[in-house]
C-alpha positions in Angstrom: 0.0 0.0 0.0 3.0 2.3 0.3 3.1 5.0 3.0 0.0 6.9 4.2 -0.6 10.3 2.6 -0.3 13.2 5.0 -3.3 15.6 5.0 -3.8 18.8 7.0 -7.3 20.2 7.8 -7.4 23.9 8.5 -10.3 24.9 10.8 -12.0 22.6 13.3 -15.6 23.5 12.9 -18.3 21.1 11.6 -16.8 21.0 8.1 -13.1 20.6 9.3 -13.9 17.9 11.8 -16.1 16.0 9.3 -13.2 16.2 6.7 -10.8 14.9 9.3 -13.0 11.9 10.2 -13.4 11.0 6.6 -9.7 11.4 5.8 -8.8 9.1 8.6 -11.4 6.5 7.4 -9.8 6.7 3.9 -6.4 5.9 5.4 -4.8 9.3 5.5 -2.4 10.5 8.2 -4.4 13.5 9.5 -3.5 16.6 11.3 -6.1 19.3 12.2 -5.0 22.9 12.9 -7.2 25.8 14.1 -6.0 29.4 14.5 -8.5 29.9 17.3 -9.9 27.7 20.1 -11.7 24.4 19.2 -15.2 23.9 20.6 -15.4 21.1 23.2 -17.8 18.9 21.1 -15.4 19.0 18.1 -12.4 18.5 20.3 -14.1 15.4 21.8 -14.7 14.0 18.2 -11.0 14.4 17.4 -9.8 12.9 20.7 -12.2 9.9 20.4 -11.0 9.3 16.8 -7.4 9.6 17.9 -6.7 12.4 15.4 -3.8 14.8 16.1 -4.8 18.5 16.4 -3.6 21.9 17.6 -5.6 25.1 18.5 -4.9 28.8 19.0 -2.3 28.9 16.4 -0.7 27.2 13.3 2.5 25.2 13.4 3.8 26.1 9.9 6.3 23.3 9.6 3.6 20.7 10.2 1.2 22.4 7.8 3.6 23.1 5.0 4.7 19.5 4.7 1.2 18.3 3.8 0.4 16.6 0.5 -2.9 18.4 0.4 -4.9 20.8 2.6 -8.6 20.9 3.3 -9.6 24.4 4.4 -12.7 25.8 6.1 -14.7 28.1 3.8 -14.4 30.8 6.5 -10.6 31.2 6.1 -9.9 33.9 3.4 -7.3 33.5 0.7 -5.4 36.5 2.2 -4.6 34.6 5.4 -0.8 34.3 5.8 -0.8 30.5 6.1 -2.9 30.2 2.9 -0.5 32.5 1.0 2.4 30.2 2.1 0.6 27.1 0.9 -0.1 28.7 -2.4 3.6 29.6 -2.8 4.6 26.0 -2.1 2.0 24.8 -4.6 0.3 22.6 -2.0 -3.3 21.8 -3.3 -6.0 23.5 -1.2 -9.4 21.9 -1.4 -12.8 22.7 0.1 -14.4 20.0 2.3 -17.0 19.4 -0.4 -14.4 18.8 -3.1 -12.5 16.4 -0.8 -15.6 14.4 0.3 -17.1 14.4 -3.2 -14.4 12.0 -4.4 -15.5 9.3 -1.9 -19.2 9.0 -2.8 -21.2 7.8 -5.8 -24.3 9.7 -4.7 -26.0 12.1 -7.1 -25.4 15.8 -6.1 -28.0 18.5 -6.1 -26.2 21.7 -5.4 -27.8 25.0 -4.6 -26.0 28.4 -4.6 -27.0 32.1 -4.9 -26.7 35.2 -2.8 -30.2 34.8 -1.2 -32.6 32.1 -0.6 -30.0 29.2 -0.5 -31.0 27.8 2.9 -34.7 28.0 2.2 -34.4 26.4 -1.2 -32.0 23.7 0.0 -34.3 22.8 2.9 -37.5 22.9 0.7 -35.8 20.7 -1.9 -34.7 18.2 0.8 -38.2 18.2 2.2 -39.8 17.4 -1.2 -37.3 14.7 -2.1 -37.3 13.0 1.3 -41.1 13.0 1.4 -41.1 11.3 -2.0 -39.1 8.5 -0.5 -35.6 9.3 -1.8 -32.6 8.2 0.3 -31.2 11.7 0.6 -28.7 13.6 2.8 -28.7 17.3 3.6 -25.4 19.1 3.9 -23.1 22.0 2.8 -23.8 25.2 4.8 -26.5 23.3 6.8 -26.5 20.7 9.5 -24.0 17.9 9.7 -21.0 18.3 7.3 -21.0 16.5 3.9 -17.7 14.8 4.7 -19.0 13.4 8.0 -22.0 12.0 6.2 -19.9 10.5 3.4 -17.9 8.8 6.1 -20.7 7.3 8.1 -23.9 7.3 6.0 -24.9 5.7 2.7 -27.2 8.1 0.8 -28.1 7.9 -2.9 -28.6 11.7 -3.2 -27.4 14.8 -1.4 -28.8 18.2 -1.5 -26.0 20.7 -0.7 -26.2 24.3 0.1 -23.0 25.8 -1.5 -21.5 29.2 -0.8 -19.2 31.0 -3.2 -16.3 30.4 -0.7 -16.8 26.7 -1.0 -17.0 26.9 -4.8 -13.7 28.7 -4.9 -11.9 25.6 -3.8 -13.9 23.0 -5.8 -12.1 21.7 -8.9 -13.0 18.1 -9.9 -16.4 18.2 -8.1 -19.5 18.1 -10.3 -23.1 18.9 -9.5 -25.5 16.5 -11.3 -28.2 19.2 -10.7 -26.9 22.7 -10.2 -29.2 25.5 -9.0 -28.2 29.2 -9.2 -30.9 31.3 -7.5 -29.5 34.9 -8.0 -26.3 36.9 -7.8 -26.4 40.1 -5.8 -23.6 42.1 -4.1 -22.5 40.3 -1.0 -19.1 39.4 0.4 -17.4 41.6 -2.2 -14.6 42.2 0.3 -13.4 38.7 -0.5 -13.5 39.3 -4.3 -11.5 42.5 -4.6 -14.8 44.5 -4.6 -15.5 43.3 -8.1 -18.9 42.0 -8.9 -17.6 40.1 -11.9 -15.2 38.1 -9.7 -18.1 37.2 -7.3 -20.3 36.2 -10.3 -17.5 34.1 -11.8 -17.2 32.3 -8.4 -21.0 31.5 -8.4 -20.8 30.2 -12.0 -18.3 27.6 -10.8 -21.5 25.6 -9.8 -21.7 24.5 -13.4 -18.1 23.4 -13.8 -17.5 19.8 -15.1 -21.2 19.5 -16.1 -22.1 17.6 -19.3 -25.2 17.1 -21.4 -26.5 14.5 -18.9 -26.5 17.1 -16.1 -29.0 19.8 -15.3 -28.6 23.6 -14.7 -31.5 25.5 -13.1 -31.4 29.3 -13.0 -33.4 32.5 -12.6 -34.2 34.1 -15.9 -35.2 37.4 -14.2 -31.8 37.9 -12.5 -29.6 40.5 -14.3 -26.2 39.3 -13.1 -27.1 35.7 -14.0 -28.1 36.8 -17.5 -24.7 38.6 -17.8 -22.9 35.6 -16.5 -24.6 33.3 -19.1 -23.0 35.4 -21.9 -19.6 34.6 -20.5 -19.9 31.0 -19.2 -20.7 28.1 -21.5 -23.5 25.8 -20.2 -23.1 22.2 -21.3 -25.9 20.9 -19.2 -29.7 20.9 -19.9 -30.8 24.3 -18.8 -34.1 25.0 -17.1 -34.9 28.7 -16.3 -37.5 30.0 -13.9 -39.3 33.3 -14.1 -42.1 35.3 -12.6 -42.0 38.0 -15.2 -42.4 36.0 -18.5 -43.8 32.8 -19.9 -41.2 30.2 -20.7 -41.2 27.3 -23.3 -39.2 25.1 -20.9 -38.9 25.7 -17.2 -41.1 27.3 -14.5 -43.3 30.4 -14.8 -46.5 32.0 -13.5 -49.8 31.6 -15.1 -53.2 32.7 -13.6 -51.6 33.0 -10.1 -50.2 29.5 -10.2 -46.7 28.1 -10.6 -46.5 26.2 -13.8 -43.5 23.8 -14.5 -43.1 22.6 -18.1 -40.0 20.5 -18.9 -39.6 19.3 -22.5 -38.6 15.8 -21.4 -41.9 15.2 -19.5 -45.3 15.6 -21.0 -46.6 16.0 -17.5 -47.3 19.6 -16.6 -47.0 20.7 -12.9 -49.3 23.4 -11.5 -49.8 24.8 -8.0 -51.7 27.8 -6.9 -49.6 30.4 -5.1 -52.0 30.6 -2.2 -51.4 26.9 -1.5 -47.6 27.4 -1.1 -46.3 27.1 2.5 -43.8 29.8 1.7 -45.3 33.2 0.9 -43.7 36.3 -0.6 -42.3 37.0 -4.1 -38.8 35.7 -3.4 -40.3 32.4 -2.1 -42.1 31.9 -5.4 -38.6 31.8 -7.0 -37.4 29.4 -4.2 -40.4 27.1 -4.8 -39.9 27.2 -8.6 -36.3 26.1 -8.3 -37.1 23.3 -5.9 -40.1 22.2 -8.1 -37.9 21.9 -11.2 -35.5 19.7 -9.3 -38.4 17.5 -8.2 -39.7 17.3 -11.8 -36.3 16.5 -13.3 -36.2 13.6 -10.8 -39.7 12.6 -12.1 -41.4 12.8 -8.7 -45.2 12.7 -8.7 -47.1 16.0 -8.9 -49.3 15.1 -6.0 -46.3 14.4 -3.8 -44.5 17.7 -4.8 -47.7 19.7 -4.1 -48.2 18.1 -0.7 -44.6 18.9 0.3 -44.7 22.5 -1.0 -47.8 23.0 1.0 -46.5 21.5 4.3 -43.0 22.9 4.5 -42.0 25.0 7.5 -39.0 27.3 7.1 -35.9 27.6 9.1 -35.6 29.6 12.3 -34.5 33.3 11.9 -35.6 33.5 8.3 -38.9 35.5 8.0 -40.1 33.5 11.0 -43.5 34.5 12.4 -43.0 34.9 16.2 -46.4 36.1 17.4 -49.3 38.4 16.9 -49.8 40.8 19.8 -52.7 43.3 19.9 -53.1 42.8 16.1 -49.4 43.5 15.4 -47.3 40.7 13.7 -43.7 40.2 14.9 -41.4 38.7 12.3 -37.9 37.4 13.1 -35.6 37.7 10.1 -32.3 37.9 12.0 -30.6 35.8 9.4 -30.8 38.9 7.1 -27.2 39.9 7.5 -26.9 41.9 4.2 -29.0 44.6 2.6 -30.2 42.3 -0.1 -31.8 39.9 2.4 -33.6 42.8 4.0 -34.8 44.0 0.6 -36.3 40.5 0.1 -37.9 40.6 3.5 -39.5 44.1 3.0 -40.6 43.1 -0.5 -42.6 40.2 0.9 -44.3 42.3 3.7 -47.6 44.1 3.5 -47.3 47.9 4.1 -47.0 49.6 7.5 -43.8 48.0 8.8 -41.8 49.0 11.8 -38.3 47.9 10.7 -35.6 47.0 13.2 -32.2 47.5 11.4 -28.5 47.7 12.3 -25.5 45.9 13.7 -22.0 45.6 12.1 -22.2 47.1 8.7 -20.0 45.5 5.9 -19.9 48.6 3.8 -23.6 48.5 3.1 -25.2 50.5 0.3 -28.7 51.3 1.7 -29.8 52.9 -1.6 -31.5 49.8 -2.8 -33.8 49.8 0.2 -34.9 53.4 -0.3 -38.0 52.8 -2.5 -39.3 50.0 -0.3 -38.7 52.0 2.9 -40.5 55.0 1.5 -43.5 52.9 0.4 -43.8 50.4 3.3 -41.9 51.5 6.5 -43.4 53.9 9.0 -40.5 53.9 11.5 -37.0 52.5 11.8 -35.7 51.2 15.1 -31.9 50.9 15.1 -30.3 48.0 17.0 -26.6 48.5 17.0 -23.7 50.4 18.5 -23.2 52.8 15.6 -26.3 53.8 13.7 -25.1 56.9 11.9 -25.2 55.4 8.4 -28.8 54.3 8.8 -29.8 57.7 9.9 -28.0 59.3 7.0 -29.5 56.9 4.5 -33.2 57.2 5.6 -33.7 60.5 7.4 -35.6 61.9 4.4 -37.7 58.7 3.9 -39.2 58.0 7.4 -40.4 60.3 10.1 -39.2 58.3 13.0 -35.7 56.7 13.4 -34.6 55.8 17.0 -31.6 54.1 18.5 -31.7 51.1 20.9 -29.0 49.0 22.3 -30.7 45.7 23.2 -33.2 43.4 21.7 -35.6 44.1 24.6 -35.4 47.8 24.1 -35.8 47.5 20.4 -38.9 45.3 20.7 -40.6 47.6 23.2 -39.9 50.7 21.1 -41.2 49.0 18.0 -44.3 47.8 19.9 -45.1 51.4 20.9 -44.6 52.7 17.4 -46.8 50.0 15.7 -50.6 50.0 15.5 -53.1 47.2 15.0 -52.6 45.7 11.5 -48.9 46.7 11.4 -45.9 44.4 11.2 -42.7 44.6 13.3 -39.9 43.2 11.3 -36.4 42.4 12.6 -34.4 42.3 9.4 -31.1 43.9 10.4 -29.1 44.0 7.0 -26.0 43.8 9.2 -23.9 41.3 11.1 -24.7 40.9 14.8 -21.3 40.8 16.5 -21.5 44.3 18.1 -24.3 43.4 20.6 -24.8 39.6 20.1 -22.8 36.4 19.8 -24.3 35.7 16.3 -27.5 36.1 14.3 -29.1 33.2 16.1 -28.5 34.8 19.4 -29.9 38.1 18.1 -33.0 36.2 16.8 -33.5 34.3 20.1 -33.3 37.5 22.2 -35.8 39.2 19.8 -38.2 36.3 20.2 -37.8 36.2 24.0 -38.5 40.0 24.2 -41.6 39.6 22.0 -43.0 36.9 24.2 -42.4 39.1 27.3 -44.5 41.9 25.9 
């Protein structure tokens, strides 16, 4: 068998530890290195598996002698250790790329700036309900590598971020879904939209005529990208603006899916969808096309699309108090997500905004704020940019410094029939541990009203 190959895993979160467990199972000599502390649960996994690791710093000698490196998507290319690996021409893979080589399962991969988690979970829900032996991984839940090591699925639905795609080379999506491309994370792409778009289009790499590419025909950046990137797979667009010969579109307030390879038309009334709001029509269309490509029964798809419950912290209805609806959209950590949230609301919104701003351009929210928002409650340490952006569009903008305070102010500003929407458009690290913590504290405060 020769000597064992030496592999280094950078980052010991869910994806890193999963990759380490799979690598060990595949006979590699494994070393895990994390620049920060490793959480107890993951440390325990490594100790039990007898895998060597270090935390709170990198031992360069040990890392730079690796035959290949699997890196966590959170580590930027600009990190000193990554630069040194690149200089030494040591291959750097994402966990998805690494694990993909050890499974024969069919891959359904979903990417896009917004709606990834929802579409991935909805697709999983539809396929699992139809009886497919399917795993759920990527940005969600247990890591792909961990499942490849210990499970035996025929299909995976994977939520794929652009950071993961950047280190995927041989990997192929059997069914690739590109939901949309809007400015996000541009700091990782030299502030060039084109670089970010190119990264998203890596979802179709290695595809051939037997594969499938599903995309939004209404998305400008996707349209631009299609002029530049050659699609070898069968392409199925979806649109809510126009009728399509082949794909998903709206007709008489129902989703219609028409694929040239099946004679069987799928239709479902918008009012029967579990997920409401314009952006969710797109998410439902994308999931529906996947299901039809896999030739699932219309009845089964309809049943699943009507029974799905969305993830926590994404447009989650918390309560109705004195006729006021409280919605937790803490997962909206960029302006675009907040745009989607506002777009799906009825008018008369009290909007809770703010946190750590990644160079946000609030201009795209202006029209929606003017037409739908009656007051803005800022929840963050520094709210100056929000005041500057919206002082001419709303009469009331106030500052708060805790979820409890924000909820109480919003409750006072709202009237019966209004909606209080937490959709911050910013990261949460100034006042909270993460967006989940922010959402939990918001929900707790609402329940205490």
